[in-house]
BATORTI-517654 format. One record per residue (C-alpha): residue number from 1; chain; x, y, z. Coordinates in steps of 0.25 Angstrom, whole numbers, plus 5000, padded with zeros to 4 digits. Layout:
(r NUM A (X Y Z))
...
//
This chain:
(r 1 A (5013 5051 4926))
(r 2 A (5017 5047 4940))
(r 3 A (5021 5033 4944))
(r 4 A (5017 5025 4957))
(r 5 A (5025 5013 4962))
(r 6 A (5016 5004 4971))
(r 7 A (5022 4992 4978))
(r 8 A (5012 4980 4981))
(r 9 A (5004 4985 4969))
(r 10 A (4997 4973 4965))
(r 11 A (4987 4972 4976))
(r 12 A (4979 4979 4987))
(r 13 A (4983 4994 4990))
(r 14 A (4995 4993 4980))
(r 15 A (4985 4989 4969))
(r 16 A (4975 5000 4973))
(r 17 A (4987 5010 4972))
(r 18 A (4990 5005 4958))
(r 19 A (4976 5006 4953))
(r 20 A (4974 5020 4959))
(r 21 A (4987 5026 4954))
(r 22 A (4985 5020 4940))
(r 23 A (4971 5026 4939))
(r 24 A (4977 5039 4943))
(r 25 A (4987 5038 4931))
(r 26 A (5000 5034 4939))
(r 27 A (5010 5025 4933))
(r 28 A (5013 5013 4942))
(r 29 A (5024 5004 4946))
(r 30 A (5018 4992 4952))
(r 31 A (5026 4984 4962))
(r 32 A (5023 4970 4968))
(r 33 A (5029 4956 4968))
(r 34 A (5019 4950 4958))
(r 35 A (5023 4953 4944))
(r 36 A (5012 4947 4937))
(r 37 A (5002 4954 4946))
(r 38 A (5009 4968 4944))
(r 39 A (5009 4966 4929))
(r 40 A (4994 4963 4929))
(r 41 A (4992 4976 4938))
(r 42 A (5001 4985 4929))
(r 43 A (4994 4981 4916))
(r 44 A (4980 4983 4922))
(r 45 A (4983 4997 4928))
(r 46 A (4990 5001 4915))
(r 47 A (4978 4996 4906))
(r 48 A (4968 5003 4915))
(r 49 A (4975 5016 4918))
(r 50 A (4985 5018 4907))
(r 51 A (4997 5019 4917))
(r 52 A (5010 5013 4917))
(r 53 A (5011 5002 4927))
(r 54 A (5025 4996 4930))
(r 55 A (5027 4983 4937))
(r 56 A (5038 4981 4947))
(r 57 A (5039 4967 4954))
(r 58 A (5046 4968 4967))
(r 59 A (5045 4961 4981))
(r 60 A (5047 4972 4991))
(r 61 A (5051 4962 5002))
(r 62 A (5064 4960 4995))
(r 63 A (5076 4970 4993))
(r 64 A (5075 4967 4978))
(r 65 A (5061 4971 4977))
(r 66 A (5062 4984 4985))
(r 67 A (5074 4988 4976))
(r 68 A (5066 4985 4963))
(r 69 A (5056 4995 4968))
(r 70 A (5066 5005 4973))
(r 71 A (5073 5005 4959))
(r 72 A (5059 5008 4952))
(r 73 A (5057 5019 4962))
(r 74 A (5070 5025 4960))
(r 75 A (5068 5026 4945))
(r 76 A (5069 5041 4942))
(r 77 A (5065 5039 4927))
(r 78 A (5052 5033 4931))
(r 79 A (5049 5039 4945))
(r 80 A (5039 5034 4955))
(r 81 A (5030 5045 4960))
(r 82 A (5022 5037 4970))
(r 83 A (5026 5025 4978))
(r 84 A (5016 5016 4985))
(r 85 A (5023 5006 4995))
(r 86 A (5012 4997 4996))
(r 87 A (5018 4983 4996))
(r 88 A (5016 4975 5009))
(r 89 A (5010 4963 5016))
(r 90 A (5006 4957 5029))
(r 91 A (5010 4945 5038))
(r 92 A (5000 4936 5044))
(r 93 A (5003 4934 5059))
(r 94 A (5007 4940 5072))
(r 95 A (5021 4944 5076))
(r 96 A (5030 4932 5076))
(r 97 A (5020 4924 5068))
(r 98 A (5025 4930 5055))
(r 99 A (5039 4926 5051))
(r 100 A (5051 4937 5053))
(r 101 A (5053 4936 5038))
(r 102 A (5039 4940 5034))
(r 103 A (5040 4951 5045))
(r 104 A (5053 4956 5038))
(r 105 A (5047 4955 5024))
(r 106 A (5036 4964 5029))
(r 107 A (5045 4975 5034))
(r 108 A (5053 4974 5021))
(r 109 A (5041 4977 5013))
(r 110 A (5033 4986 5022))
(r 111 A (5045 4994 5027))
(r 112 A (5058 4992 5019))
(r 113 A (5052 4992 5006))
(r 114 A (5044 5005 5009))
(r 115 A (5056 5012 5014))
(r 116 A (5065 5009 5002))
(r 117 A (5054 5011 4992))
(r 118 A (5049 5024 4998))
(r 119 A (5064 5029 4998))
(r 120 A (5066 5025 4984))
(r 121 A (5054 5032 4979))
(r 122 A (5055 5045 4987))
(r 123 A (5069 5048 4983))
(r 124 A (5064 5051 4969))
(r 125 A (5051 5057 4973))
(r 126 A (5058 5067 4981))
(r 127 A (5068 5071 4970))
(r 128 A (5055 5073 4961))
(r 129 A (5048 5081 4972))
(r 130 A (5036 5072 4971))
(r 131 A (5030 5058 4974))
(r 132 A (5023 5049 4984))
(r 133 A (5025 5037 4992))
(r 134 A (5013 5029 4999))
(r 135 A (5018 5018 5009))
(r 136 A (5006 5009 5012))
(r 137 A (5006 5006 5027))
(r 138 A (4994 5002 5035))
(r 139 A (4985 5006 5047))
(r 140 A (4993 4994 5053))
(r 141 A (5004 5005 5055))
(r 142 A (4996 5011 5066))
(r 143 A (4993 4998 5074))
(r 144 A (5002 4988 5082))
(r 145 A (5002 4977 5072))
(r 146 A (5015 4969 5070))
(r 147 A (5025 4970 5058))
(r 148 A (5015 4975 5048))
(r 149 A (5010 4986 5056))
(r 150 A (5024 4990 5060))
(r 151 A (5029 4990 5046))
(r 152 A (5017 4999 5042))
(r 153 A (5020 5008 5053))
(r 154 A (5034 5010 5048))
(r 155 A (5028 5013 5034))
(r 156 A (5020 5024 5040))
(r 157 A (5031 5030 5048))
(r 158 A (5041 5029 5037))
(r 159 A (5031 5036 5027))
(r 160 A (5028 5047 5037))
(r 161 A (5042 5050 5040))
(r 162 A (5047 5050 5025))
(r 163 A (5035 5059 5021))
(r 164 A (5039 5069 5032))
(r 165 A (5054 5068 5027))
(r 166 A (5049 5071 5013))
(r 167 A (5040 5082 5016))
(r 168 A (5040 5093 5005))
(r 169 A (5047 5084 4995))
(r 170 A (5035 5081 4987))
(r 171 A (5035 5066 4991))
(r 172 A (5023 5061 4998))
(r 173 A (5024 5049 5007))
(r 174 A (5012 5042 5013))
(r 175 A (5009 5030 5022))
(r 176 A (4996 5023 5018))
(r 177 A (4989 5016 5029))
(r 178 A (4977 5008 5025))
(r 179 A (4969 4998 5033))
(r 180 A (4963 4985 5028))
(r 181 A (4962 4985 5013))
(r 182 A (4956 4974 5005))
(r 183 A (4968 4969 4997))
(r 184 A (4975 4955 4996))
(r 185 A (4984 4959 5008))
(r 186 A (4977 4950 5019))
(r 187 A (4975 4938 5010))
(r 188 A (4990 4938 5006))
(r 189 A (4994 4939 5020))
(r 190 A (4985 4928 5024))
(r 191 A (4977 4937 5033))
(r 192 A (4962 4935 5036))
(r 193 A (4953 4948 5035))
(r 194 A (4940 4943 5041))
(r 195 A (4942 4950 5054))
(r 196 A (4943 4964 5047))
(r 197 A (4930 4972 5046))
(r 198 A (4925 4976 5033))
(r 199 A (4926 4991 5037))
(r 200 A (4941 4990 5038))
(r 201 A (4944 4986 5024))
(r 202 A (4948 4997 5014))
(r 203 A (4948 4998 4999))
(r 204 A (4962 4998 4993))
(r 205 A (4958 5008 4981))
(r 206 A (4951 5018 4991))
(r 207 A (4963 5017 5000))
(r 208 A (4973 5020 4989))
(r 209 A (4964 5032 4984))
(r 210 A (4964 5038 4998))
(r 211 A (4979 5035 5000))
(r 212 A (4983 5043 4987))
(r 213 A (4974 5054 4992))
(r 214 A (4981 5055 5005))
(r 215 A (4995 5054 4998))
(r 216 A (4991 5066 4989))
(r 217 A (4987 5074 5002))
(r 218 A (5001 5071 5008))
(r 219 A (4997 5062 5019))
(r 220 A (5008 5053 5025))
(r 221 A (4999 5043 5031))
(r 222 A (4986 5038 5024))
(r 223 A (4975 5030 5031))
(r 224 A (4966 5030 5020))
(r 225 A (4952 5027 5026))
(r 226 A (4944 5034 5037))
(r 227 A (4941 5021 5044))
(r 228 A (4956 5018 5046))
(r 229 A (4959 5033 5049))
(r 230 A (4949 5031 5061))
(r 231 A (4955 5018 5065))
(r 232 A (4969 5024 5065))
(r 233 A (4965 5035 5073))
(r 234 A (4960 5025 5084))
(r 235 A (4973 5018 5083))
(r 236 A (4980 5031 5088))
(r 237 A (4972 5030 5101))
(r 238 A (4970 5015 5103))
(r 239 A (4979 5007 5113))
(r 240 A (4990 4999 5105))
(r 241 A (4986 4986 5112))
(r 242 A (4972 4988 5107))
(r 243 A (4977 4990 5093))
(r 244 A (4985 4978 5093))
(r 245 A (4973 4969 5096))
(r 246 A (4965 4975 5085))
(r 247 A (4975 4973 5074))
(r 248 A (4977 4959 5079))
(r 249 A (4962 4956 5076))
(r 250 A (4963 4963 5063))
(r 251 A (4975 4955 5057))
(r 252 A (4990 4958 5056))
(r 253 A (4989 4970 5048))
(r 254 A (4981 4982 5043))
(r 255 A (4980 4988 5029))
(r 256 A (4983 4978 5018))
(r 257 A (4991 4981 5006))
//
């Protein structure tokens, strides 16, 4: 039986990955900061699907948290076959309205943690000749939108480059780029959602099912919805100034986790 490790596992897209993978018979390593919530989730998934669900409390905005997850990924006796780097957050406010400490924490979680955890996971996967990594980015990676969009653009570029370097190794890497997803994300960030049209909202469970299909097909970038595929096609030809105005009206970030 294979094992998947999911960061940011207790809510939103991370929780949807946990539900889907458990239903498919994968054992899980669930990573988040809230130990009580992790244990509740692990018990529910074990009882419902008969899989083993390990709990790992870690704050990926800290070196100690990243190191704890790296240590688990490096465990050759209990290998991780699929890593889902999902942990992330948004900051409310425009550039210079958000504190530098909060901006740097975002880069720590979205970029440094993704780099270090992907590297730790892939080392063992390449030795075994199989494995997969899903790095959750956002369609914000493709529009000019501050630190959040820049960090997610880095995730996409890093994932594509690493996937190219690992071609033929049996290890698959994919950047997942959702749009707006109905999760706790906006509430936790203190962001309003009244100005977001209903048609732009995605269902987390359907999104994850599509993403896993794309991973199986060997895609390195997944935009798991026809509506957002069409929007991103328009982004390629739209003036950058126009895009900046549109994203300003729809909030600081696309694609909650």
